[in-house]
N, C-alpha and C positions, 0 to 999 in steps of 0.2 A: 504494500500500500504506500501511497505518497500523499502528503497533505501539506497545504500552504494556508496562508491566512488572508483575510479580506478587511478592507476599510472603505469608507465612502470614497467614491472616485472623484467627486467634486468637493473642493475645499473653498469655502468662502473667504475672501480676503478682507482684512480689516481696512477701514478707511485710512488713507495716508495720514490725515491730521490727528489720528488717534494713536499713532505709533510713537512712542517715546524713545528718542535716541539714546537715552540713558539706559534703556532696557535692551540695547542691541546685543547681537551675538558678539562674542569676544573677537578682538581684532587680530591682525596678523602676528603681532609680537606677544600676544597673550599665551599663557600656558595653563594647563589644568593639572592640579595635583593628582597623582596617580599612585596606586599601591604597587604598581609594577616598575617604579623608577629604578629599582635595584637590578632589574633584569639585564641591563647592559653589561654587568660584570660577568654574566654567564654565557654571553654570546661567543661562539667559536670564531676563529679567523675567517674573514669573509673577503670577497673580491670587491675592489674599489673601482668606481666608474663615475666620472663627472663629479667627483667629490662626495659621492654617496656610496654606501656599502650594500652589496647584494649577496645572496646565498652563493656559496662556492660549490656545493654539491649540485651537479647538473646545472652549472653556471649558465645564465642567459635565458632560462626557461620562463622565469617569473619576472614581471616588470616592476613590481614595487620594491623599493629599498627595504632593508631590514636593520638600518641604523637606529640610533636611539629615538629620533623623532618619530619614526614610523612604528617602532616597537612599542612606544608608550601610547601612541595616539591612534594609529591606523590599523595595524594588523590584528583585527579581531580582539582588541584589548579593552581596557576599561571604558573609553569614550564610546567606541562603536558598540560595545556590549551594552552600555547604558542606553544608547539610542534604541537598540533592539528591545531592551527591557521596557522602555516607554511604549514602543509600538505594539509589543506583545503583552502589555499589561502585567509585567512582572514574570511572565512565563519563559522558560528556557526553550520550549518547543510548542508547536501547535497541533501536532498529530493527535487525533482522538484515540489514543492507544487503549484498547480494550482492557478493562480493569482486571480481567482474568488472564491477560497475557503478560507474563513476566519478562522484563528486559534483563537478560543476563549479560550480554556483550554489546558494547556500543563502540562504533568507529566514528571519530571526528576527523573529517577530511580537511586538510589545510588548516590545521588547528591554530597556527600563528603562535601567540604567546600562551595559548592553552587555557584561557580564562573560561570559555564555555565548558570545556571538558572537565576542568577542575570543579566548577560550580555543579555540573551534572553529577560528578562523582560524589561530591559532598551531600547533595540532596538525595542520592540513590545509592546508598551503601551496598545494596544487593546486586549492583551492576559493576562489571569491570569495564573501564573506559580506556580506549586506546586512541591517542591523538597522533596524527602523522603530518609531517611538514618537510619542506626542503631545507628550512632554516632551523638551527638548534637554538631557539630563542625562548625556550620554556624555562620556568623556574625550577630550582633543584628540590624544593620542599613541596611534596605532593600528598594528596590523600592516598591511603594505602591501596585503593582500588583504581588508581589512575596511573597511566604509563604513557610515555612519549617516545616516538621513534623518528629518526630522519629517514624518509622514504619518498620515492617518486611514484605517485599514484597512477601515472601514465604508463608505467611498466606493468608487466604481467603480475597479477596479484598472487602472492604466495602464502596468504594466511591459511593456517591449518584448520581453523574453525570459522563457522559462519557468524554473522552478526544479527542481532534482533532489531537493531536500530542503527541506521547510517545517517549521519548528519553532515551537511556541508553548507557553509555560509560564506558569502562574498568570495566565491571562487571564480567570478567572471574574469575572463582574460587569462585564466590559468591553464586551461586545457585546450589542446588542438583537436582532440577527437572525443567529443562528448558521448556519441553513441557507444564507443568502446568502453568509456567509463561506466555508463549505465548498464551495459551488458555484464561487465565484471562485477559491478555492485549487485546486480540481480543474482548472479551465480553465488555470491557470498552473503545473500540475505536469507535468514532462516525462514521456513514456511510461516506465513502469517506476520512476518516482520515488516518494518516500516523504513522508508527513506524520506528525509525532509531536506529540501534545499531552499535557500533564499539568496537572491542576487539582485543587484541593481541593473537597470537597463539604460543604455545610452542611445541617443542623446536625451537631453532634458525635454520635458513637455510643459505645456501651459494651456490654460483654459480660456484666457481673456485677451490674448494677443499682446500682452505686455512684454512677452519675449518675441521680438521682431526677427525677421529673417537676417537682419544685419547685426543682431545681438552678439556681443563678444562671447557670452556664455554659450549660446547655441553654436557659434562657429567653433569654439574650443571643443565642446563635447562631440560635435559631428566629426571634426578632424581627428579626434582621439579614436572614435569608432572606426573611421577609415584606416587609420594606422594599425589598429588591432586586427582588422580584416586582412590587411596586407601581410601581417605577421602570421595569420592563420589562427589567432586566438581571440575571437570576436568578443567584444564586451556588450553584445546584445544577445548572448547565447541563451539567456533565460526564456526568451520568447519561444524557443523550440524544445524546452525541457519536457513539456507534457507529452508531445507526440513521441519524443525519443524514449521517455520512460515506458510508455505503452508498447513501443516497438521492442523494448528490451524484455518485456514480459510482466511488468508491474500492472496491477489492476486497481480499480477504484481511485484512479489518479485525479486529483482535484487541483486546478490552477486558479488561484485568486490573487488579486493585486492589491498591495499597499501603495500609498503615495507618501513620500517623504518631502515636505516643503524644503525649498532651498535655504530659506531663512525664516525669520519670525513674522512673515507677512500674513499668515492666516488670522482670522478673527477668533476662531475657537482656541481657548487657552491650551488644550492638550496638543493641538497641531502647532500652535505657536512655540511651545516648549520643544517639541520634536524638531521643528525647523531651526530653532536657535542652536541646538546641539549638532544638528546635521551641518549647519553652516560652519561651526567650529571644526568639525571633523573634516570637511572638504577643504577649508582654507588651509588647515595644517598639512594635509596630504597633497595639495594641488601640485606643488613642484615635483614631489617624488613620483606621483602617479603619471605626470606628463613626461618626465625626463627621459625614461628609457624608450618609450614608444616614439617620441619626437626625434630623439637623436639616433636611435638604432634603425628606425624604419624610414623616417622622413629626411634624415641627413642634417638636421639642425644642429648647431652648436649649443652647448649648455647656456651660453649667454643669450642666444637667440630664443631659446625656450623661455627663459625668465622674462624677457621682454614681451614675448607673445602672450603670456598668461596674466600680465598686469591688468588689462581691461576685464578679463574674465573674473579675476579676483575682486575687482570693484563691483561688478554686477552681482556676484554671489552675495554681497552684503547689502545690496540695494533693495529695500522693502517695497519699492514701487514696481519691481520686477517679480512677478508671481510664478516663478519657475518651480517645478516639482519633478521628483525622480520616481519612475515606476520601480517597485521592489517586488 
C-alpha cells in the first residue's frame, strides 16, 4: 500500500496592508538554533566543489551539499522536519496503517541527518529502523532500535529481510530510475506492508497571477527543473510516482497534494506559519540547491550562480508574490 496526505488546494492570501514586516520570515543572514549543531564533528571526509562539500561515496550523484549549513538546515533535519510536522499535524507519517498490522522493520531512504528515523525509533520501540544515505552525517548516539548505513539505493538491493514500512522524503532529484527503485522496494516490502513518499515538485505554482511569466522565482525554478532533466534526475518526479508505484505492483495507491506557501503570504494562520518556515528553509538552501545543477549541467561559474539567484531570493521573501510549492 502507499498513502500520501491532502490539504486544501486553494490558499487565500492575506491583504498586503495586513502583513507586518516585523513578522516576516527570517532573512538571509539569520540562523535557527538546532539540536543537530554538533553533527558537523561526525561528518567523514567529503569532496569539495565550489567551496561546498559533497558526499564522497558515489561522488557526483546527489546535488545538495552536505556541509554544515545544509546538514543543520536542509537535509531532512530539524527545520525541514519541523515544517513536515506542521503540515502533518505532528505526525511522522500519514499511512493509515492497520492497527492489527505490526511494523517490525522500517527503511528510511535518504535519511540525511536521520532525524525522522530517530524520532520513529523513539516512538516505536517495537520496530527496528534502518536509515540509509550516501553521506555519513548521522549522529553517533542513537536509540537502540535505530541503525544507519552508507549505501546507494540505486544499486541492487541486498537486504536479507523485507520491510513492513518504507519511507522516503525529499528524494526529488536523487534518483535516475524511479521505476527501478519502486520495483526493488516492492520486492522488499512485506505482504501487507506500506510505502510512503513525499516530495516537492518544480516549478512553483500560483493561483492569482502574482507570479508572472517574467518572475525571477519562476525563471529560477523552471531553469532548475530543466537542468535536472538534462542530468536525468528530474525534480518533478513526484508527478509520476502513483503510476510507477502501481506498475511496480503496489495496490490501493493514493496520491494527494499538499501546498507549501513560499512565505507568510496566506491569511490562514497555520498556512502563514508553514510559509514562514518554508521561506527560511528555501532561503538557507537556495545557493546549495542551485550550485551543483547550474555549474555541472549549465556551465555557470559559482559567481554567476550567486548573481543569478539574487532576484529569486528577493521574490521568495516578497509577500505580494503568492507562490506555493506542490508537495
